[in-house]
C-alpha positions in Angstrom: 94.0 99.9 102.9 93.5 99.0 99.2 92.3 101.5 96.6 88.8 101.0 95.3 88.1 98.8 92.3 87.7 100.8 89.1 84.0 101.3 88.4 84.5 101.9 84.7 86.7 99.4 83.0 86.7 98.5 79.3 89.0 97.2 76.7 91.6 95.5 78.9 89.9 92.1 79.1 92.8 90.4 77.2 95.5 91.8 79.4 93.5 90.9 82.5 93.1 87.3 81.3 96.8 87.1 80.6 97.7 88.3 84.1 95.2 86.0 85.8 96.7 83.0 83.9 100.1 83.8 85.4 98.6 83.9 88.9 97.0 80.4 88.4 100.4 78.8 88.0 102.7 80.4 90.7 103.7 83.5 92.5 104.4 85.7 89.4 106.5 88.8 88.8 104.5 91.0 86.5 105.3 94.5 85.0 102.4 96.5 83.7 104.0 99.1 81.3 102.8 101.8 79.0 102.5 105.6 78.5 101.2 107.8 81.2 97.4 107.8 81.2 97.1 104.4 79.5 95.3 102.8 82.4 98.2 100.8 84.1 97.0 101.6 87.7 93.4 100.8 86.8 94.4 97.4 85.4 96.4 96.6 88.6 93.5 97.6 90.8 91.2 95.5 88.8 93.5 92.5 89.3 93.6 93.2 93.0 89.9 93.0 93.3 89.3 90.0 91.1 87.6 87.2 92.9 90.3 84.7 92.0 93.0 87.0 93.6 90.8 87.7 96.6 90.4 83.9 97.2 94.1 83.1 96.7 95.6 86.0 98.8 92.7 86.7 101.2 93.9 89.4 103.5 97.4 89.5 102.1 97.0 92.0 99.2 99.2 95.1 99.5 99.1 98.2 97.3 101.9 100.7 97.6 101.8 103.9 95.6 105.4 104.9 95.1 104.4 108.6 94.6 101.4 110.6 95.7 102.2 114.1 94.6 103.7 114.2 91.1 104.7 117.8 90.6 108.5 117.7 90.0 109.3 119.9 93.0 107.4 117.5 95.3 108.9 114.2 94.0 111.6 112.5 96.0 113.2 109.1 95.7 112.5 106.8 98.6 110.4 103.8 97.5 111.7 101.7 100.4 110.5 104.3 102.9 107.1 104.5 101.2 106.8 100.7 101.4 107.6 100.5 105.1 105.0 103.3 105.8 102.3 101.3 104.0 103.2 98.1 105.7 103.0 99.7 109.1 106.7 99.1 109.9 108.4 101.6 112.2 111.5 103.4 110.9 114.7 101.8 111.8 118.3 101.2 110.6 117.7 98.2 108.5 114.5 98.8 106.6 115.2 96.2 103.9 115.5 93.4 106.5 112.3 94.6 108.2 110.3 94.6 105.0 111.6 91.2 103.9 110.8 89.7 107.3 107.3 91.2 107.2 106.5 89.9 103.7 107.9 86.4 104.6 105.6 85.9 107.5 102.3 85.4 105.6 101.8 83.0 102.7 100.9 83.7 100.0 101.1 87.5 99.6 100.6 89.9 96.6 102.5 93.2 96.6 101.7 95.9 94.0 104.2 98.7 93.6 102.4 101.5 91.6 104.3 104.1 89.6 107.6 102.5 90.4 109.4 104.6 87.8 109.3 107.5 90.2 111.9 105.9 92.4 113.6 103.7 89.7 114.4 106.3 87.1 116.8 108.6 89.1 120.3 107.2 88.6 121.2 107.7 92.2 118.4 105.3 93.4 118.1 102.9 90.5 120.6 100.4 91.8 119.1 100.3 95.3 115.6 99.8 93.9 116.7 97.0 91.6 118.5 95.3 94.5 115.4 95.6 96.6 113.2 94.1 93.9 115.6 91.2 93.5 115.4 90.5 97.2 111.6 90.6 97.1 111.6 88.0 94.4 113.6 85.7 96.6 110.5 85.3 98.7 108.8 82.2 97.1 105.4 83.0 98.5 105.4 86.6 97.3 103.7 87.6 94.1 105.0 91.0 92.8 103.2 93.3 90.4 104.5 96.7 89.4 103.2 99.5 87.2 105.7 101.7 85.4 105.7 104.4 82.7 107.6 103.4 79.7 108.4 100.2 77.9 111.3 98.6 79.9 111.4 96.5 83.0 113.9 96.9 85.8 116.9 94.6 85.8 117.7 91.9 88.4 114.2 90.4 88.3 113.2 87.3 86.4 109.9 88.6 85.1 107.2 86.0 84.4 107.0 85.0 80.8 105.4 85.7 78.4 105.8 89.3 79.2 102.8 91.6 79.2 103.3 94.0 76.3 103.1 97.8 77.1 99.5 98.9 77.1 98.2 100.3 73.9 95.3 102.7 73.4 91.8 101.2 73.7 90.0 99.8 70.7 87.4 102.3 69.4 84.5 100.2 70.6 85.9 100.0 74.2 86.6 103.8 74.0 83.0 104.5 73.1 81.7 102.4 76.0 84.0 104.2 78.4 82.8 107.6 77.0 79.1 106.7 77.3 79.5 105.3 80.8 80.7 108.8 81.8 78.8 111.2 79.6 75.7 109.0 78.9 74.5 108.1 75.4 72.6 111.3 74.6 75.3 112.3 72.1 75.4 111.1 68.5 78.0 108.5 67.5 79.5 111.1 65.1 79.9 113.6 68.0 81.4 110.9 70.3 83.9 109.9 67.6 84.9 113.5 67.0 85.8 113.8 70.7 87.5 110.4 70.7 89.7 111.5 67.8 91.2 114.0 70.1 92.1 111.3 72.7 93.7 108.7 70.4 91.7 106.4 72.6 94.0 107.0 75.6 91.9 106.1 78.7 92.9 109.2 80.8 92.1 111.5 77.9 88.8 109.8 77.3 87.9 110.0 81.0 88.7 113.7 81.3 87.1 114.8 78.0 84.0 112.7 78.7 83.6 114.5 82.1 84.1 117.8 80.4 81.5 117.0 77.7 79.0 115.9 80.4 79.1 119.4 81.8 79.6 121.6 78.6 78.5 119.4 75.7 80.4 118.2 72.7 80.1 121.4 70.6 81.6 123.6 73.4 84.4 121.2 74.1 85.4 120.7 70.5 85.4 124.5 70.1 87.5 125.0 73.2 90.0 122.3 72.1 90.8 124.4 69.0 92.0 127.2 71.2 93.2 125.5 74.4 94.1 122.0 73.4 95.0 119.8 76.4 94.5 122.8 78.8 90.8 121.9 78.5 91.4 118.8 80.6 94.4 119.9 82.7 92.9 121.6 85.7 93.3 118.7 88.1 96.0 118.4 90.7 97.4 114.9 90.1 98.3 112.6 87.3 94.8 111.0 87.2 93.0 114.3 86.8 95.4 116.5 84.8 96.6 115.4 81.4 99.3 118.0 81.0 100.8 117.1 84.4 100.8 113.4 83.4 102.6 114.1 80.2 105.0 116.5 81.8 106.0 113.8 84.2 107.1 111.6 81.3 108.9 114.5 79.7 110.9 115.1 82.9 112.1 111.5 82.9 115.9 111.1 83.2 115.6 108.9 80.2 114.5 111.9 78.2 116.7 114.6 79.9 119.7 112.4 79.2 119.0 112.8 75.5 117.9 116.4 75.3 117.2 116.4 71.6 114.5 113.8 72.0 112.0 116.5 72.7 112.8 118.0 69.3 112.0 114.6 67.6 108.8 114.5 69.7 107.8 117.9 68.4 108.4 116.8 64.9 106.3 113.7 65.3 103.5 115.9 66.7 103.0 117.6 63.4 103.4 114.4 61.4 100.2 112.3 61.9 101.6 109.5 59.7 104.8 109.3 61.7 108.2 108.4 60.4 109.8 105.2 59.2 113.4 104.2 60.1 114.4 105.0 56.5 113.0 108.5 56.7 114.7 109.1 60.1 118.1 108.2 58.6 117.8 109.8 55.2 115.8 113.0 55.7 118.8 114.8 57.3 116.7 116.3 60.1 118.7 118.8 62.2 118.4 116.6 65.3 121.5 115.3 66.9 121.6 111.6 67.7 118.2 111.1 66.1 118.2 107.3 66.6 119.1 107.7 70.3 116.3 110.2 70.5 113.9 107.6 69.0 115.1 105.0 71.5 114.5 107.4 74.4 110.9 108.2 73.3 110.1 104.5 72.9 111.6 103.6 76.3 109.4 106.2 78.0 106.4 105.4 75.8 106.1 109.0 74.7 106.2 107.5 71.1 105.3 104.1 69.7 105.7 102.2 66.5 102.5 101.3 64.7 101.7 98.1 62.8 103.6 99.5 59.8 106.8 100.1 61.9 106.3 103.9 61.7 107.3 106.0 64.7 104.3 108.0 66.0 103.2 110.2 68.9 99.7 109.9 70.5 97.4 112.8 69.7 97.2 114.2 73.3 101.0 114.1 73.6 
């Protein structure tokens, strides 16, 4: 059963058009990347329900969430097992062969693997996952689309070019539209922009704060933020309703834990709204070991980004 089509969707029209162009030519292999809370899953779900995709793939659209519960103590590797469950394949000795046989039967087919980083990131399962993806892409009639936290694609797959860049925060106009769709337009534009300044136009933050404003009003939420910060919108139980949980999942990434001082660099970026240039990173003598490796880790996980002036920054909610 497919997830529902997002009812509020703004600011990703360009990315949606790029993805649909790939589907018009062949059976593409597409990676939707970006920070947690940037709207990767919403974009994938919008693609799934687009009329062109429905016509091309008819009943052969498959959506596999690679993780349901994202608290660290609940997470386990096993993307292949999750895939067989969603395809209705009974457990057996050779799950890979069973999945490949199933996906080869119907033509054409679209398979979406959501939050693939959950099973790809652990070192003990990464090779198996990449081998599995490589075998999937040998099926000519199979289109593959994945969503992953971060800014890097798994190896052993010839991803369709041009690559889709990691998702960035929404433009302010799209962010306002999203906010108003949730909290209505009874607030002044000044109030709306004050709230949006706290989100850095990150879709998850906009959604959660707009729902909070709809209940409590802008004045109350802005006042609470001064004391509670992201705790204001972190009462949910999963990564789509709890901002701190979503960010914590990225912080727990093996790509971050392998470079433990990267969190020190992220803390530094969090008090520097203008970010840091490469020259400043190298010459400022910060007491952070392997600072360039730390920068690379933050970029790989999309916990930090480089702006148009090549300065390393962290998003406001992070």
